[in-house]
C-alpha positions as CSV (number, residue, x, y, z in Angstrom):
1,X,19.9,35.0,-169.0
2,X,22.9,32.7,-168.7
3,X,23.0,29.9,-166.1
4,X,26.0,29.9,-163.7
5,X,27.6,26.9,-162.1
6,X,26.4,27.0,-158.5
7,X,26.8,24.5,-155.7
8,X,24.0,21.9,-155.6
9,X,22.7,23.4,-152.4
10,X,22.7,26.9,-153.8
11,X,21.0,25.8,-157.0
12,X,18.3,23.9,-155.1
13,X,17.7,27.0,-152.9
14,X,17.3,29.2,-156.0
15,X,14.8,26.7,-157.6
16,X,12.8,26.5,-154.4
17,X,12.7,30.3,-154.2
18,X,11.5,30.5,-157.9
19,X,8.8,28.0,-157.2
20,X,7.7,30.0,-154.1
21,X,7.4,33.0,-156.4
22,X,5.2,31.1,-158.7
23,X,3.1,30.0,-155.7
24,X,2.6,33.7,-155.0
25,X,1.4,34.3,-158.6
26,X,-1.1,31.5,-158.1
27,X,-2.4,33.2,-155.0
28,X,-2.9,36.6,-156.7
29,X,-4.3,35.3,-160.0
30,X,-7.5,34.0,-158.2
31,X,-7.5,36.7,-155.5
32,X,-10.2,38.9,-156.9
33,X,-12.6,36.1,-157.5
34,X,-12.4,35.2,-153.8
35,X,-12.7,38.9,-152.7
36,X,-15.6,39.9,-154.9
37,X,-18.3,38.3,-152.7
38,X,-17.1,40.3,-149.7
39,X,-17.1,43.6,-151.5
40,X,-20.2,45.8,-151.6
41,X,-20.2,46.5,-155.4
42,X,-22.8,46.4,-158.1
43,X,-22.7,43.4,-160.5
44,X,-21.3,45.6,-163.3
45,X,-18.6,47.1,-161.2
46,X,-17.7,43.7,-159.6
47,X,-17.2,42.2,-163.1
48,X,-15.1,45.1,-164.4
49,X,-13.0,45.0,-161.2
50,X,-12.1,41.4,-161.9
51,X,-10.6,42.5,-165.3
52,X,-8.0,44.9,-163.8
53,X,-5.6,42.2,-162.6
54,X,-5.7,40.5,-166.0
55,X,-5.0,43.9,-167.7
56,X,-2.0,44.3,-165.4
57,X,-0.7,40.8,-166.1
58,X,-1.0,41.3,-169.8
59,X,0.8,44.7,-169.8
60,X,3.6,43.3,-167.6
61,X,4.0,40.2,-169.8
62,X,4.3,42.2,-173.0
63,X,7.0,44.5,-171.6
64,X,9.1,42.2,-169.3
65,X,10.5,39.6,-171.8
66,X,13.4,41.7,-173.2
67,X,14.1,43.1,-169.7
68,X,14.8,39.6,-168.4
69,X,17.3,38.9,-171.1
70,X,19.1,42.3,-170.8
71,X,18.9,43.1,-167.1
72,X,18.2,39.8,-165.4
73,X,15.4,38.5,-163.2
74,X,16.4,39.4,-159.6
75,X,15.5,43.1,-159.7
76,X,12.4,42.4,-161.7
77,X,11.2,39.7,-159.2
78,X,12.0,41.9,-156.2
79,X,10.1,44.9,-157.5
80,X,7.1,42.8,-158.6
81,X,6.9,41.0,-155.2
82,X,7.1,44.3,-153.4
83,X,4.2,45.6,-155.6
84,X,2.1,42.5,-154.8
85,X,2.8,42.8,-151.1
86,X,2.0,46.5,-151.1
87,X,-1.4,45.9,-152.8
88,X,-2.3,43.1,-150.4
89,X,-1.5,45.3,-147.5
90,X,-3.6,48.3,-148.5
91,X,-6.7,46.5,-150.1
92,X,-8.3,46.0,-146.6
93,X,-8.3,49.8,-146.0
94,X,-9.7,50.7,-149.5
95,X,-13.4,51.6,-149.7
96,X,-14.0,53.0,-153.1
97,X,-14.0,51.5,-156.6
98,X,-11.1,53.5,-158.2
99,X,-8.8,52.7,-155.4
100,X,-9.6,49.0,-155.5
101,X,-9.2,49.0,-159.3
102,X,-5.8,50.7,-158.9
103,X,-4.6,48.1,-156.3
104,X,-5.9,45.2,-158.5
105,X,-3.9,46.7,-161.5
106,X,-0.8,47.0,-159.3
107,X,-0.8,43.4,-158.1
108,X,-1.7,42.3,-161.6
109,X,1.4,44.0,-162.9
110,X,3.5,42.3,-160.3
111,X,2.0,39.0,-161.0
112,X,2.6,39.3,-164.7
113,X,6.3,39.9,-164.1
114,X,6.5,37.0,-161.6
115,X,4.9,34.6,-164.1
116,X,7.2,35.5,-167.0
117,X,10.3,35.7,-164.9
118,X,9.8,32.3,-163.1
119,X,9.1,30.4,-166.3
120,X,12.2,32.0,-167.9
121,X,14.4,31.3,-164.9
122,X,13.4,27.6,-164.7
123,X,14.0,27.2,-168.4
124,X,17.5,28.7,-168.1
125,X,18.4,26.7,-164.9
126,X,17.1,23.4,-166.1
127,X,18.6,23.0,-169.5
128,X,18.7,19.2,-169.4
129,X,15.1,18.8,-168.3
130,X,13.2,22.0,-169.0
131,X,9.8,20.5,-169.6
132,X,9.8,18.5,-166.4
133,X,11.0,21.5,-164.3
134,X,8.4,23.7,-165.8
135,X,5.7,21.1,-165.0
136,X,6.8,21.2,-161.4
137,X,6.7,25.0,-161.5
138,X,3.1,24.7,-162.8
139,X,2.3,22.5,-159.8
140,X,3.5,25.3,-157.5
141,X,1.1,27.6,-159.3
142,X,-1.7,25.1,-158.8
143,X,-1.0,25.0,-155.1
144,X,-1.0,28.8,-154.8
145,X,-4.2,29.0,-156.7
146,X,-5.9,26.8,-154.1
147,X,-4.7,28.8,-151.1
148,X,-6.9,31.9,-151.4
149,X,-10.3,30.3,-151.9
150,X,-9.4,27.6,-149.3
151,X,-8.4,30.2,-146.7
152,X,-11.4,32.4,-147.5
153,X,-13.8,29.5,-147.0
154,X,-12.1,28.1,-143.9
155,X,-11.9,31.5,-142.1
156,X,-15.2,33.0,-143.2
157,X,-16.8,32.4,-139.8
158,X,-13.8,33.3,-137.6
159,X,-11.7,35.8,-139.4
160,X,-12.3,38.8,-141.7
161,X,-11.0,38.8,-145.3
162,X,-8.5,41.4,-144.1
163,X,-6.7,38.9,-141.9
164,X,-6.3,36.6,-144.9
165,X,-4.9,39.4,-147.0
166,X,-2.4,40.4,-144.3
167,X,-1.3,36.7,-144.1
168,X,-0.8,36.6,-147.9
169,X,1.1,39.9,-147.7
170,X,3.4,38.4,-145.0
171,X,4.0,35.3,-147.1
172,X,4.8,37.5,-150.1
173,X,7.3,39.5,-148.1
174,X,8.9,36.3,-146.9
175,X,9.4,35.2,-150.5
176,X,10.8,38.6,-151.4
177,X,13.4,38.2,-148.7
178,X,14.4,34.9,-150.1
179,X,14.7,36.4,-153.5
180,X,17.0,39.1,-152.2
181,X,19.3,36.5,-150.6
182,X,19.7,34.4,-153.7
183,X,22.3,34.6,-156.4
184,X,20.6,34.7,-159.8
185,X,21.9,33.9,-163.4
186,X,23.6,36.8,-165.2
187,X,21.7,38.2,-168.2
188,X,22.9,36.6,-171.4
189,X,22.0,39.6,-173.6
190,X,23.1,42.5,-171.5
191,X,25.2,44.0,-174.3
192,X,22.7,43.3,-177.1
193,X,20.8,46.4,-178.4
194,X,17.1,46.0,-177.8
195,X,16.1,46.2,-181.5
196,X,18.6,43.4,-182.2
197,X,17.2,41.3,-179.4
198,X,13.7,41.7,-180.7
199,X,14.7,40.2,-184.1
200,X,14.2,36.8,-182.6
201,X,10.4,37.5,-182.7
202,X,10.6,37.4,-186.5
203,X,11.1,33.7,-186.4
204,X,7.9,31.8,-187.4
205,X,8.5,29.2,-184.8
206,X,7.9,31.7,-182.1
207,X,4.4,32.4,-183.4
208,X,3.7,28.7,-183.8
209,X,4.4,28.3,-180.1
210,X,2.2,31.4,-179.4
211,X,-0.7,29.9,-181.4
212,X,-0.3,26.6,-179.5
213,X,-0.4,28.3,-176.1
214,X,-3.3,30.6,-177.2
215,X,-5.3,27.4,-177.8
216,X,-4.2,25.8,-174.6
217,X,-4.8,28.8,-172.4
218,X,-8.2,29.5,-173.9
219,X,-9.1,25.8,-173.4
220,X,-8.0,25.9,-169.7
221,X,-9.8,29.1,-168.8
222,X,-12.9,27.9,-170.7
223,X,-13.0,24.7,-168.6
224,X,-12.4,26.6,-165.3
225,X,-15.3,28.9,-166.1
226,X,-17.7,26.4,-167.6
227,X,-17.0,23.0,-165.8
228,X,-19.5,23.8,-163.0
229,X,-22.1,25.5,-165.1
230,X,-22.0,22.8,-167.8
231,X,-22.4,20.1,-165.2
232,X,-25.3,21.9,-163.7
233,X,-27.0,22.5,-167.1
234,X,-26.4,19.0,-168.4
235,X,-27.6,17.1,-165.4
236,X,-30.0,19.6,-163.9
237,X,-28.1,19.3,-160.6
238,X,-27.5,21.8,-157.8
239,X,-24.8,24.4,-157.9
240,X,-23.0,22.7,-154.9
241,X,-22.9,19.4,-156.7
242,X,-21.7,21.0,-159.9
243,X,-18.8,22.7,-158.0
244,X,-17.4,19.2,-157.4
245,X,-16.7,18.9,-161.1
246,X,-14.6,22.1,-161.0
247,X,-12.8,20.8,-157.9
248,X,-12.0,17.5,-159.7
249,X,-10.7,19.4,-162.8
250,X,-8.4,21.6,-160.6
251,X,-7.1,18.7,-158.6
252,X,-6.4,16.6,-161.7
253,X,-4.4,19.5,-163.2
254,X,-2.1,19.5,-160.2
255,X,-1.7,15.7,-160.2
256,X,-1.1,15.7,-163.9
257,X,1.7,18.1,-163.7
258,X,3.5,16.0,-161.1
259,X,2.9,12.9,-163.2
260,X,4.3,14.7,-166.3
261,X,7.4,15.7,-164.5
262,X,8.1,12.0,-163.9
263,X,7.3,10.6,-167.4
264,X,8.8,13.3,-169.6
265,X,12.2,11.7,-169.7
266,X,10.7,8.4,-170.7
267,X,8.2,9.6,-173.3
268,X,9.7,12.9,-174.6
269,X,8.1,16.3,-174.7
270,X,6.3,15.9,-178.1
271,X,4.8,12.6,-177.1
272,X,3.6,13.9,-173.7
273,X,1.8,16.8,-175.4
274,X,0.2,14.5,-178.0
275,X,-0.9,12.1,-175.3
276,X,-2.3,15.0,-173.3
277,X,-4.3,16.1,-176.3
278,X,-5.7,12.6,-176.7
279,X,-6.6,12.4,-173.0
280,X,-8.3,15.8,-173.1
281,X,-10.3,14.8,-176.2
282,X,-11.3,11.5,-174.5
283,X,-12.5,13.3,-171.3
284,X,-14.6,15.6,-173.4
285,X,-16.3,12.7,-175.1
286,X,-17.0,11.2,-171.6
287,X,-18.7,14.4,-170.4
288,X,-20.9,14.6,-173.5
289,X,-21.9,10.9,-173.6
290,X,-22.4,10.2,-169.9
291,X,-25.6,11.1,-168.1
292,X,-24.7,10.8,-164.4
293,X,-22.9,13.1,-162.0
294,X,-20.1,10.6,-161.3
295,X,-19.6,10.2,-165.0
296,X,-19.4,13.9,-165.7
297,X,-17.1,14.5,-162.8
298,X,-14.8,11.7,-164.0
299,X,-14.9,13.3,-167.5
300,X,-13.8,16.7,-166.2
301,X,-11.1,15.1,-164.1
302,X,-9.8,13.3,-167.2
303,X,-9.9,16.7,-169.1
304,X,-7.9,18.3,-166.2
305,X,-5.3,15.5,-166.3
306,X,-5.0,16.0,-170.0
307,X,-4.7,19.7,-169.9
308,X,-2.1,19.7,-167.1
309,X,1.1,19.1,-169.0
310,X,0.5,20.9,-172.2
311,X,1.3,24.5,-171.3
312,X,4.5,23.9,-169.3
313,X,5.8,21.2,-171.7
314,X,5.2,23.4,-174.7
315,X,7.2,26.2,-172.9
316,X,9.9,23.7,-172.3
317,X,10.1,22.9,-176.0
318,X,10.2,26.6,-176.8
319,X,13.1,27.0,-174.4
320,X,15.0,24.2,-176.1
321,X,14.6,26.1,-179.4
322,X,15.5,29.6,-178.1
323,X,17.9,29.1,-175.2
324,X,19.6,32.5,-175.7
325,X,16.6,34.8,-175.7
326,X,14.3,32.8,-173.5
327,X,12.9,35.9,-171.7
328,X,12.0,37.7,-174.9
329,X,10.4,34.6,-176.5
330,X,8.6,33.6,-173.3
331,X,7.2,37.1,-172.8
332,X,5.8,37.1,-176.4
333,X,4.2,33.7,-176.3
334,X,2.8,34.0,-172.8
335,X,1.3,37.4,-173.7
336,X,-0.5,35.7,-176.7
337,X,-1.6,32.9,-174.3
338,X,-3.1,35.4,-172.0
339,X,-5.3,36.8,-174.8
340,X,-6.3,33.2,-175.5
341,X,-7.2,32.8,-171.8
342,X,-9.5,35.8,-172.0
343,X,-11.1,34.6,-175.2
344,X,-11.7,31.0,-174.1
345,X,-14.7,31.6,-171.7
346,X,-16.3,33.9,-174.3
347,X,-16.0,31.2,-177.0
348,X,-17.5,28.7,-174.5
349,X,-20.5,31.0,-173.9
350,X,-21.1,31.3,-177.7
351,X,-21.0,27.5,-177.9
352,X,-23.3,27.0,-175.0
353,X,-25.9,29.4,-176.3
354,X,-27.7,26.6,-178.2
355,X,-26.8,23.6,-176.1
356,X,-24.7,23.2,-172.9
357,X,-23.0,20.1,-174.4
358,X,-21.6,22.3,-177.2
359,X,-19.1,23.8,-174.7
360,X,-17.2,20.5,-174.9
361,X,-16.4,21.3,-178.5
362,X,-13.9,23.8,-177.2
363,X,-11.5,21.3,-175.6
364,X,-12.0,18.9,-178.5
365,X,-11.2,21.5,-181.1
366,X,-8.3,22.9,-179.1
367,X,-6.8,19.5,-178.4
368,X,-6.9,18.7,-182.1
369,X,-5.3,22.1,-183.1
370,X,-2.6,21.7,-180.5
371,X,-1.7,18.2,-181.7
372,X,-1.4,19.6,-185.3
373,X,0.8,22.4,-184.2
374,X,3.1,20.1,-182.2
375,X,3.6,18.0,-185.3
376,X,4.5,21.1,-187.2
377,X,6.9,22.2,-184.5
378,X,8.5,18.8,-184.6
379,X,9.8,19.5,-188.1
380,X,12.2,22.0,-186.6
381,X,15.1,20.2,-185.0
382,X,16.4,21.8,-181.8
383,X,19.3,24.0,-183.0
384,X,20.6,26.8,-180.8
385,X,21.7,28.6,-183.9
386,X,18.0,29.0,-184.9
387,X,18.2,32.2,-182.8
388,X,19.2,35.2,-184.8
389,X,21.2,36.7,-181.9
390,X,23.0,33.5,-181.1
391,X,24.1,33.3,-184.7
392,X,25.4,36.8,-184.8
393,X,27.2,36.7,-181.4
């Protein structure tokens, strides 16, 4: 896509709309986890139902990248938000497993498009400060991710889950209307043949970014899944107390993304990622070495603060290197990151099999690997002509 010169008010309205779309993605990503306790399903079926949104997100992410570069994001966002709203509207009336699985797959497909499209749009529209803008987008995701579990817990006594789903559907429809009213950037590769566009994926730098985001996404998901469990096992504490560690981790990620947006211009993207890796490593050491609940909680909060800026800042660096095929590149690297996110909790379970403290080797190893990859990426100077298509057109 190619950024157009809009009035400041119009540009601000578009960015607010894009962040609202990412807020919706945050809502649906954690939706099934909040719904499962209210559904009368066996343990096996409940677990497999939770995988359908992830399958949909992965499929959509793999496919949507070139579409964003050739067709643009407005149509893609409008269709995906409609699919999400439709799924949210019909889930309360569904009673059997196949229908629930289909609805989960549908809103997962919509969510995958929203995630890739919003990241691509922000990168295109914020060329002078991609990493900072993407961190703010990540903050919008964090806010959305808090909404569903918060609403479910606050309304459990007074309202049914169906009321919450209808409210989320209404919010999604409202965002859809804002999308339809906005003027979006025109696609930069509308006349480029698809096979020609895909040539950018041959560049080794694309797969260095993919490897970096694989490690980061796996690390984040591992911590989200294992923070509470590791706290409980390490300290022999109650599940309710252990959940505080997860809350601290989640809150610190949101705070960290806001902080990163403010310091990126001062430190630079590479240094922010390296500092984030060091903070993540330090937080892991605190969790392993401390033997009190406040200490472990503080350690996980430090880890969350360290993790917060890595993914959006790395995407910003990728956008700097590939400004002409952002959608195609982002689609590829985010798809690889999703595979990492699925793998992370499993790696954590293997590590925890012998000792709960071994789970902390995951963030320590991932932070080290990410730091190494950032140093390697730094050898490539930001040159738009690195893109095969930019060079030929």
